[in-house]
KEMISE-451042 format. One line per field, with one value per residue (C-alpha): x, y, z; residue number from 1. Coordinates in Angstrom, 3 decimals, m for minus. Layout:
N
u	(X ...)
v	(Y ...)
w	(Z ...)
num	(NUM ...)
This chain:
77
u	(m3.290 m5.987 m6.259 m9.050 m9.566 m11.181 m11.938 m11.005 m11.725 m9.527 m6.279 m2.865 m1.215 2.606 2.471 0.386 m2.884 m6.061 m7.004 m9.089 m8.578 m8.315 m6.261 m5.234 m4.841 m3.352 m2.067 m0.864 m1.458 2.173 3.680 3.418 1.492 0.736 m0.999 m0.717 m2.858 m3.515 m4.627 m7.020 m4.225 m1.760 0.329 0.861 2.120 3.406 3.750 5.147 5.736 7.896 7.909 11.226 9.435 11.111 9.069 9.480 7.727 7.862 6.018 5.712 4.201 1.868 4.872 6.856 9.428 9.933 9.453 10.305 6.770 6.189 5.536 1.803 m0.002 m0.828 m4.628 m4.780 m7.117)
v	(15.127 12.825 9.744 7.714 4.096 2.525 m1.286 m3.209 m6.259 m9.238 m9.162 m10.814 m9.968 m10.010 m13.575 m14.860 m15.235 m13.594 m11.151 m8.158 m5.435 m1.655 0.891 3.869 7.102 10.302 13.435 16.832 18.823 19.725 16.519 13.859 11.122 7.911 4.965 1.863 m1.465 m3.478 m7.112 m9.287 m12.159 m9.654 m8.636 m5.063 m3.123 0.365 3.314 6.586 9.791 12.181 16.266 15.712 13.470 10.352 7.078 4.605 1.198 m1.978 m5.075 m7.092 m10.646 m11.737 m13.473 m10.214 m11.076 m8.400 m9.402 m8.005 m7.142 m6.387 m2.880 m2.225 0.377 3.284 3.761 6.741 4.986)
w	(7.591 8.046 5.973 4.738 4.642 1.744 1.464 m1.713 m3.310 m3.234 m5.284 m5.177 m1.671 m1.230 m0.022 m3.494 m1.597 m3.063 m0.187 0.313 2.698 3.192 1.391 3.628 1.585 2.956 1.591 3.008 m0.175 m0.627 m2.193 0.661 m0.347 1.590 m0.081 2.161 1.670 4.674 3.467 5.419 5.450 7.336 4.367 3.700 0.623 1.132 m1.094 0.096 m2.397 m0.701 m1.003 m3.294 m5.715 m4.441 m4.016 m1.308 m2.259 m0.020 0.491 3.568 4.077 6.771 8.370 8.558 5.817 3.144 m0.458 m3.794 m4.988 m8.489 m9.190 m9.106 m10.947 m9.120 m9.686 m7.271 m5.001)
num	(1 2 3 4 5 6 7 8 9 10 11 12 13 14 15 16 17 18 19 20 21 22 23 24 25 26 27 28 29 30 31 32 33 34 35 36 37 38 39 40 41 42 43 44 45 46 47 48 49 50 51 52 53 54 55 56 57 58 59 60 61 62 63 64 65 66 67 68 69 70 71 72 73 74 75 76 77)
């Protein structure tokens, strides 16, 4: 597995600020898909899809606090 980093235009980060950043997309070809967003403000949004079909979603603000982030549409980017 080797991921690709794709820049994205500003959108609402988990802290509520508009921020751009990079999207990490990684796929093992067997069902494991990792889509993480790293915002320029320091926030992070995590989406991991596992081989068994389960999905782990979380969002972390730039100050390290986990937040309940509204589910974002998966654009496949």
